[in-house]
C-alpha positions as CSV (number, residue, x, y, z in Angstrom):
1,E,0.0,0.0,0.0
2,E,1.3,3.4,-1.0
3,Q,1.8,5.8,1.9
4,L,3.0,9.4,2.0
5,V,4.0,11.4,5.1
6,E,4.7,15.1,4.9
7,S,6.8,17.1,7.3
8,G,8.6,20.4,7.6
9,G,5.8,22.8,7.8
10,G,5.7,25.7,10.2
11,L,5.6,29.4,10.8
12,V,8.0,31.6,9.0
13,Q,8.3,35.3,8.3
14,A,7.8,36.7,4.8
15,G,11.0,36.3,2.8
16,G,12.0,33.2,4.8
17,S,12.5,29.6,3.7
18,L,11.1,26.2,4.6
19,R,11.8,22.7,3.2
20,L,9.0,20.3,3.1
21,S,9.6,16.5,3.0
22,C,7.3,13.8,1.5
23,A,8.5,10.4,2.7
24,A,7.1,7.6,0.5
25,S,6.7,3.9,1.6
26,G,5.2,0.9,-0.1
27,F,6.4,1.9,-3.5
28,T,9.4,3.1,-5.5
29,L,9.6,6.8,-6.5
30,D,10.7,5.9,-10.1
31,D,7.3,4.2,-10.7
32,Y,5.4,7.4,-9.8
33,A,5.1,11.1,-10.4
34,I,5.0,13.0,-7.1
35,S,3.2,16.3,-6.9
36,W,2.8,18.9,-4.2
37,F,-0.5,20.6,-3.7
38,R,-1.6,23.4,-1.4
39,Q,-5.0,24.5,-0.2
40,A,-5.6,27.8,1.7
41,P,-8.8,28.4,3.7
42,G,-11.7,29.2,1.4
43,K,-9.7,28.5,-1.8
44,E,-9.5,25.5,-4.2
45,R,-6.6,23.1,-4.0
46,E,-3.7,24.2,-6.3
47,G,-1.0,22.1,-7.9
48,V,2.3,23.6,-6.9
49,S,5.1,21.4,-8.3
50,C,5.7,17.9,-9.7
51,I,8.6,15.6,-10.2
52,A,9.0,12.3,-12.1
53,T,12.2,10.9,-10.8
54,R,12.7,8.2,-13.4
55,D,13.6,10.8,-16.0
56,G,13.9,13.9,-13.9
57,A,11.0,15.8,-15.3
58,T,9.7,18.7,-13.1
59,S,7.1,21.4,-13.3
60,Y,6.1,24.4,-11.3
61,A,3.0,26.5,-11.0
62,D,3.6,30.1,-12.2
63,S,2.9,31.4,-8.7
64,V,6.0,29.6,-7.3
65,K,8.3,29.4,-10.3
66,G,11.7,30.8,-9.4
67,R,11.0,30.5,-5.6
68,F,10.3,26.8,-5.0
69,T,12.5,23.9,-6.0
70,I,11.4,20.2,-6.1
71,S,14.0,17.5,-5.6
72,S,14.2,13.9,-4.6
73,D,16.5,11.5,-2.7
74,K,15.9,8.0,-4.1
75,A,17.9,6.3,-1.3
76,K,15.5,7.8,1.2
77,N,12.5,7.4,-1.1
78,T,11.7,11.1,-0.3
79,V,10.7,14.1,-2.3
80,Y,11.5,17.6,-1.0
81,L,10.0,21.0,-1.7
82,Q,12.4,23.8,-1.0
83,M,10.4,27.0,-0.6
84,D,12.4,30.3,-0.6
85,S,11.3,34.0,-0.6
86,L,8.0,32.9,1.0
87,K,5.1,35.3,0.8
88,P,2.0,35.5,3.0
89,E,-0.1,34.2,0.1
90,D,1.9,30.9,0.3
91,T,0.1,30.2,3.5
92,A,-1.8,26.9,3.1
93,V,-1.8,23.2,4.0
94,Y,0.7,21.5,1.7
95,S,0.1,17.9,0.7
96,C,2.0,15.5,-1.5
97,A,0.4,13.0,-3.8
98,A,1.6,10.0,-5.9
99,L,0.5,9.1,-9.4
100,Y,1.4,5.8,-10.9
101,R,3.0,6.4,-14.2
102,G,2.7,4.3,-17.3
103,F,4.7,4.5,-20.5
104,H,4.6,8.2,-21.1
105,E,7.5,10.6,-20.5
106,G,7.6,12.1,-17.0
107,S,6.7,15.5,-18.4
108,Y,3.3,14.1,-19.4
109,Y,2.4,13.3,-15.8
110,C,3.8,16.6,-14.5
111,A,2.0,18.7,-17.1
112,D,-1.4,18.5,-15.5
113,Y,-2.4,18.4,-11.8
114,G,-5.8,17.0,-12.6
115,F,-4.9,13.4,-12.7
116,R,-6.5,10.9,-10.3
117,Y,-3.8,10.4,-7.8
118,D,-3.2,7.0,-6.2
119,A,-2.1,8.2,-2.7
120,W,-2.2,11.3,-0.6
121,G,-0.4,12.4,2.5
122,Q,-2.1,14.0,5.4
123,G,-0.7,17.5,4.8
124,T,1.5,19.9,6.7
125,Q,0.6,23.5,7.6
126,V,2.7,26.4,6.2
127,T,2.1,29.8,7.6
128,V,3.9,32.9,6.3
129,S,3.5,36.0,8.4
130,S,3.9,39.5,7.0
């Protein structure tokens, strides 16, 4: 059974940094695309970033491009989201999700956050104060 556990959230001042972790168990990262989502109170869930580790494909939402960096450590079966230059509007619950990939290139799975994901983590709160 695929399981994901996020950690690393917290309270930070605007301009600060946080690194979120998404620890995967029950599956190998290379067989999946891993995406980070966030949801702020009263707003729809937003896809933030994606990585397909088998071929290194990544993608970012326009709202975080240039500030957030997604990476992975296959030995630890963990995906990270480095968040720099944080803004108050980045405040949200951040969750990671796993999508089993088939035969397409990784960029295919990271081009759209609307896929039906196979597993979700419980989420971690990120609060950015002004």
